[in-house]
N, C-alpha and C positions, 0 to 999 in steps of 0.2 A: 735408443736414440740419445746420443750424448748431449749433456747440457754444460759440458766443460767450457770454461772461459778460454778463449784463444787469443784475444787481443787485450792486453793488460794496460793499465794507465801508463802514460809516457810514450805510447806509440804515435800519438798525434804529433809530438815534437819531432819524432823520427821522420815523419812525413814531410814536415815543413823545411826541406833543404833544397838548395839551388840545383844540385845534380839531378835529383828526382823530378824537380819541376821542369828542368830542361828536357829530360827524357819524355815526360808526359806531354810537353809542348810538341816535340817532334812527332810523337805517335798521333797526336790530334791533328797536326798540320798535314800529315800524309792524307791525300784524298781531298784536301781543302785548298790546294795551291791556287785554284782559280777564284777563291772567295776573297772579296775586297776586305771583309772583316778580318779574315785570317792574315792577309798580307799587311794590313794596317798594324795588327798586333806584332807581326814579325819585324816590321820596319822600326818599331820602338821597343824591341824585345826586352832589353835590360831594364828600361824604365817600367815596363809593364810587369816584369818579373818582380822587381823590387816592391811595387805597390801591392801586387797580389799576395806575395809572401808576408808582407807587413800586416795585411788584413787578416790573413790566416793565423799568424802568430799572436795577434792581439785579440783573436776570436771575434772580429767584427765583420767577417766576410758574410755576405748575403747573396744568394743566387738570384738572378733576374728571372723574368717570366719566360714562358715557353712560346715558341712560334709553332703554330699547328698547320699541317697540310695533309692531304689525302693522296695515297698512291693506289693505283689500280693494277696490280700484278698478281694473277691467280685469285687473290682475295682483295677486297677493298679494306685498306688499313688507315687508321688515323695515326699520324706520326707527330710526336711532340719533340721539338728540338730547342735546345738551349743556345745562348749566344756562344761565340767561340771561346771567350775567356772562361765562361762557366764550364765548358766542356774540358778545358785544360785542367781545371780544379777537379772535375769529376774523374778524369783519367788519373790524376794524382791519388785520389781516394781509392780508385779501383786497384791500383798497383799494390797499395797497402792491404786492402781487403783480400785480394787474390793471394798474396804471400802467406797470410795467416789462416785463411778460411778454406782455400782449395784443398789442403790435406784432410779436411774433415769429410770430404765427399768420397763415395765409393769409387772403385777403379773403373766401373763400367758406366759411369756417367760421362758422356763423351762430348757434349756441346760446349763450345767456347772454353776449351781447356787445352793447354799446351801439350803436344804429343798425343792427343786423342783425335777425335773427328769422325767423319762419316766412314772413312775407309777402314779404320780400326773396328767400327761397328759391324761392317760387312764381314770382316775376317772372324770376329768373335761369334757372330750369329751362325756362320757356317760351322764353326767349332762346336757350338752348342747343339746344332741340328745333328751332327754326327755323334756327339756324346750321348744324346738322349735316345737316338735310334729312329728308324723309319716310321714307327707306329706312335711317335710322340705327338703332342698337341702344342699349340701356341696361343697364349693370351696376348693380343695386341690392343693397346690402349692409346687414347688420344684425349687431351683435355679440351673441352669446348671453350673457345674464346679465352685462351689461357692468360695472356698478359692483361687483358681488360677485366679479368675476374679475380685477380689476386687480392686478398683481403689485407689491407695495410696494417690492421691491428694484429693479425696473425704473424705477418712478416716482421713487424717491430718487436713483438714478443720473442720471436726466434732470434733476431739480432741482439736483443738484450741478454739472451742466454749465452751468447758467444762473444760479445764485445763488452769488456769491462772499462774501456776508456770512454768517458762521457762526451768528450769533444769529438771523437770519431763517430759516436752514435748521433750526435746533433747534426753532424755533417751528412750522415746517411739520411736522416729525416728530411733534410732539405731537398733530396732527390726522390722523395716519395710524396708527391704533392696531393695525391687523391686518396679519398677514403677507400674506394674500390678501384683496383687497376694500377699498373705502373707504366710510365711512358716507354713506348717501344724504342724511341730514339736515343735513350740513355745507355751508355756502356755499362753503368752500374746495374741497370735493370736485368742484364743477362746474368750477372752474378747473383743478384737477389732471387731471380727465378730459379736458378740452379739450387740455391740454398733452400728455397721454399719446397721444391719437389724432392730435395734430399731427404725430407722427412718420410716420404713414400719409399724412397730407395732403401733406407735403413729398416723400415717396417717390413718390406718384402724380403730382403736378403738376411737381415739380422734376427728379426723377431719371428718371421714365418719360416725362414730357412731355405728359401728358393734361390739357389746360387746362379742359375742360368738366366740372368736378367740383365737387360741393357736399356738405358734411357738416353734419348737425344732430345733435350729440352722438354717439351710436353708430350713427345711420342715415346712409347716404351713397349718392349716385348719381353715375355717370360716364357721359356720353354719348360713344359711339364710332361709327365709320363703318359697321361691318358686324358680322355674327355672329361671324366668326373672331376679329376684334379683341377683341370682348367676352369670348369664351372665354379668350383668352390673358391679358387683363387680370385676369379673375376668378381665374385660377390663380396669377398673381403676387401678387395681394392676399392670397389665402388663405395662401400661403407666408410672406409678410411678417408677417401678423397672428399666425400660429402661432409662427414662429421668433423674431421680434424682440419682439413685444408679449406673448407667452404668452396669447393670447386665442383664441377660436374663433368662426367665423361660424355663425350659426344657420340653421335650415331655411328661413327666409323669404328668404335670399339667392338671387338668380336673375338670369338675363339674359333679355331679351325685346325685340321690336321696338317702336320708339317709337310706332308707329301704334296699339298697344294702350292707350296712356295710361300715364302714370307715376304709380303709387300712392305718394305721398310727401308728408309734412308735412300730414296730415289731409285730403288731397283727391286727386282723380284729375286730373292735369295733361295737357292736350293743347296743340297748337301755337297755337291761337287762343282757347281757353277752358279753364276749370277748374271742376270741381264738387266739392262736399263728398262725403266718403265716406258711404255709407248708414248705417254704424254710428255716425258722428258725429251725424247728425240723429236717429237712433234713441235715442242716449244722452240727448240734451237733452230729447226727448219723454218718456222714461222718468222723468227727474228731475222734470219738471213734473207728470206723473201721480202720482208718489209724494208730491210736495208737496201735491197736491190731496187725496189720501186721508188723509194724516196731519193736515193742518191743517183738515179739514172742520168739525170741532166746536170749533175754537178761537175765542176772541173776537178782535176786530179788532187789539188791541195785540199779543197773542201771535202772531197770524198774521203781522203785520208783522215781529216780531222773528225768527220762525222763517224767514221768507223771506230776511231779511237774512243769517242764519247759513248757510242751506242752499242757496238757489237763486240768490242774487245773483251770486256769482262765476261760476257756470256760464253764466248768461245773458250776463254781460259777455264771457266768453271766446267764446261763440257769436257774439255781435254783432261782436266784433273780427274773427273769421274771415270773417264774412259780407261784409265790405267788399271782399274779394279773391277771392271765388269766385262763380261764376254758378249760383245755385241758387234757383229760384222757391219751393220749399217753405219756405225761410227766412222769407219774409214772413208766411206763415200761422202758422208756429211762434211767431214773435215776437208777432204780433198776438194769438193765443190766450193766450199766456203773460201778456202785459201786461193784457189784458182780464180775465183770471181773478184776478190777484193782489191784488185789493182795493185799487184805487188811490184815493187821496184828492186827487190833484193835478189840478185842472180842465184845465190845459194839455195834459197827457198824454191825458186823457179825450177832448178835442176832436180830437186826432190820431187816436186809435183809432176814434172814431166817423166821422170824415171820410174816412179812407182804409181801404177794406175790403180783404178778402183778395186780390182779383184786380185791384185798381187799380194800374197801373204807377207812378202818382205816389207810391205808398208809399215807393219807393226813395229819392225825393228827401228824405224826412223821416227817413231812417235815422240820419244823422249828428246831427241835432237830438235825436232820441230817445236816442242813445248818450250825448250830453252830459248830458241830463237824468238818465239812470240813474247816470252817473258822479258827478253832484252829489247823489246820494241822494234825488232827487225822487220816485222811484217808490214808496218806502215811507214817505214823510213823511205818515203818517196824521194827520188833523186831530183 
């Protein structure tokens, strides 16, 4: 595990420039266009930019407090959210940290990294399954209450080993407000979490020499030759996670033969095919049914607006997954969802009418459909 300094003194001044601030503002503003706070900042952008950069350059910037709320989706989670201007500064810091610290991570750490993601994980795991053979075993691990359990002392010690610029460090500390746990709502928390678990990555791949290893945030899998090797590796991982990272593996952590399929990244992965989890398909169907019930008595415009707010992102996510998994039920789900959602675009109507539920040619149109949805065509009510 390398303790080499990656961010040297002077990088803080590199961060405090107008072009990077504008880029950070744009990235933060996306998804917040309906926020009065964000629009107020945008309305007086140049004045706000000048004030914020002046505070940063004078080292007088202080982050405000957190707004807390709870979401109930799969799990109940406490979200801590900063004000819009603090999120712009946080994004500014994130860009600098990512530039210098991302190269320290192993190639098979896939969460929140450019050019990586769930789909690369599925391809890599299939490669490892075939490489290790049909009699190989898998160690699948998951950290219990990961974000809420990160020890800030361990995290700060890790950052101090990699960051030699004291001003960057002080700014990092502003976004680590708790003794135990880091805020889920912070973009920097994603990077901090990756760096934190990076210690385990280097331990498994570099120190122990297990090369067939993938991690997506707090979920990880390692392919090994046999059951005995899997048991030994799991024991070593449990000791490292407990003693070095002050975390705990949860009850879903297990070892199993690869022939059972690897339940990882939203699907069940086998050596020559992969299918979506049943609950993934069930969730998207439930969202469509709920949309149907709630929007039944709405007029066309309200229905389109409600679709845009509540169902659009779920369908996009589902379509994105569909390109990488072998799951026939997908065509029917997408077909019914699109046919139902009050479409005003003739081109999409022709696709829906031409390719029915069981027509294999429907797959050929999936990318075309995805592009149309991405361009907001699906809810462009005339």
